[in-house]
N, C-alpha and C positions, 0 to 999 in steps of 0.2 A: 836858449834857456840858460839861466845862470846857475852857478854852483849851488845856491840856496834852493833853487827849484829842484835840482837833482836830489838834494837832501830831503826835500819834501816828498819827492817821488819814492825814495827808498824808505821813508817813514811810512808811506801808504802801503808799500809792499810788505813791510814788517808787520803791519796790521792785518795783512792777508787779503788786501783788495787793490784793484786798479783805481786810478783817479776817478773813474766813473762809477765805482762801487761794486764792480764785478769781482768775483773770486779770481785768484791769480791764474787758474787754468780753465777759466770759463770764457767762451767766445761771445762776441756780440751776437745779436739776433741775425739769423740767416734765412734768406728766402731764395729759392731756386726755381726758375721757370724754364721749361723746354719749349722748342718749336716757336721761337720768337721772331723768325724771319723765314720767308720762303726762298730767298736767294741763295741759301746754303742748303747742303744736304742734311745737315744737322745743326742745331743751334741751342744756346742756353744763355740765360741772363741771371746774374747773381747779385744780391745785396748782402753784404757782410757789414752790419752796422751801416755807416754811410758810404762805405766803399762799394762802388758799382762798376760792373764790367760785363761785356758780352764776349761770347766765344762762338765762332762759326767753324763748321767743318765742311770742306770742299773735297770732292773726290774727282780724280782724273786718271786717265790711263797713260802710263809712261813706261820707259825702259827701267828695269830693276837696277839697283846698285850692283856694281861688279862683284862685291863680296857676298851678296845675297841674291843670286840669280833666280831663285824660285820663291822669293818673298816680296810682298808689297812694300812700298816705301812709306815712311812717316816723316813729316816735317812740322815743326811748331814755330810760329812767329808771334812775337809780342809787340804791340804798338802802344807805347805809353804816351797818350796824347796830351799836348800842353794844356788843353781845356780841363783836364782832370787833376792837374797839380802844377803849381807854378815852377817846380824844379825840373819838369820835363820840357824838352826843347824840340823844335821842328828839325827834321833831318834824319840821317841814318840812325838805326838803333844804337842807343848808348849802352854802357856796361850793365846798367840795371835791367834794361829790356832783354839784353842777350842772356844774362843770368836767369831771368825769369823764364824765358823760353826754354833754356837748357834744363832747368830743374823740372818743369812740367813734362818736357820730352822724356827725361830719364825715368820719371815715375811710371809713365805709360809704357815706354820701351822695355825697361828692365823687369817689369812685372809681367810682360807678355800679355798685357791686357787685350791687345788685338791679335787674333790668329792671322799673322801675316802670310802664312803659307796658303791660307784660303783666299788671299787676294791675288794669287798668281793666275794669270790668264794663259800665257804661253811662256814657259821657262826661258830666261835670257832675252826675251823679246818684249813682252808686255805684261804689266802688272797694274793693279789699282794703287794709286798714291793717295794717302790720307793727309790732308793739309789742314792743320789746326791754327786758327788765328785768334789771338787774344787782343781785345781792344778795351782800353779803360775809359770810363766816363767820369768817375770821381774816385780819386785815390786817397784814402785816409787810413792807410795801414792794412796789413793782412793780404797783400796782393798775391803772394805765392800760394797761400792756402786757398784763397778765393778763386784764383786762376785754375788750380788743379781740380777743384771741385766742379767748376763750370765746364772745364774741358771734358771731364768724365761724363757729365750730364749731356753735353753736346754729342759725344760719341755714342751714347746710349740712344740718342734721338735720331741718329743718322740712318738713312736708308739709301740704297743704290739708285742712281738714275738708270734709265734704260740704255743699253749699248748694243751696237751692231759691230761685232769684231772689236776694233779699236776706236770706233766712232761713238762718242758719248752723246746721247740725246737728253740734254739737261731739262728740257721742257716736259719730259715724261718721267714720272717717278714710278718706282716699283715698291713692293711691300717687303723687299729683302733687306733685313737689318745688317748692320756691320757686325762681323763675328767678334763678339766680346767674350773673353774668357776669364777675366778677373776685374776687380773694382778697386784700383789703387787710389788712395787719397793722401795728400801731404799734410803733415802737422808740423808747424814751425814753432820751435820752443826757443825763447830768448833768455839770455843770462844778463841779469842786472846785479852785479856784486854777488851776493850769496843766494839771490832769488831767481827762480825759474818761472817764466810766465808764458802764456800764449796770447796771441791777438792784441798786442799793445796798441794803445792810441798813438797817433803821430807824435804828440809831445812826449810820450814815453819812449817810443821806438828810437828816437834820435840819441838817446842816452844808453842804448843797449851796448853791452860789452862784447857780446857774441850771439850768434844764433845757429841753430841746427835744424834743418828741414829733414824730416823722416817720412819717406813715402812708404805706405804700408797697405797690404792687401787685406781682403776680408778674412784671410786665413792667418792673420797676424804675422805675415812674412814681410820682413823689411826688404824692399827692393831697391832703394836708393837713399843715399845720405848726401847732404850738401851743407857745408859749414860756411858761415859768413861772419864778418866782424874781425877785429884785430886781436882780441884776447884769446888765449888758448883755452881749451876745455880739458879737464881731467877725465880719466876713465870713469870715475864715479859720477861726474856730472853728465857724461854722455849716457850712461846707464839710466840715470834719473830722468833725462830727457826722453829716452826711449820708453820708459815706463809711462810717462805722461802721454806720449803718442799712442801707446797701446790702449789707454783709457779713452782718449778723445776721438780717435779715428772712427770707431763704430758710430759714434754720435754724429760726426760730420757726414758719413756715408749715408745715413738715413735720409738726409735732405735730398740726396741724388736719386736714391732707389725708390722713394715713396711714390 
């Protein structure tokens, strides 16, 4: 985009709207579906505008991490497929995929959304591992917020397979749900000059000065923060971003809990 286009973008924000006419803190349309595949113990599909992705949850029995010998394990992986955006490449996860997985992981982990103690089978020997996979189909902005929402939906959809000691019988499902204690959702607020917006379009997002992802529980507790972009944020800007997240998070959460 050219400098003139950036000026047009800022003029649109000055008028209080995105390039597509939405208000600055208004998300595109959101649709969340659960139980979209039987090959995972839990799954979800999300559409955020034209952004589309799937999240699957697999459960397995493994040894616990040495520093949490009586707690289950949590792992998040993000696969940004080249078919979803021309800037994504085949091969090992790039920086964007690593950051996306890390931000989703932190929101779930730091909110204690999963009762990891309840995942312990035998202390120091065997625990349930929760593995969350994010896979993009079409990436047109909003990946962090879409992934966090879909991950929560997939976790809420998850039930345990049958197991005999440490042998998992994946072909046999139980009705036992994953122990979920809170419902964290991420809200990513972008800074464009003096303007703060959510869910920018791709042609808007590339001009962002900075962004801040705020993961927030249903109790309005901030459980994780992640900054991106090269420009600094003032204390007042951070507080304003948090205020936006406080207003938007309940709206996003409704799409998962309904």
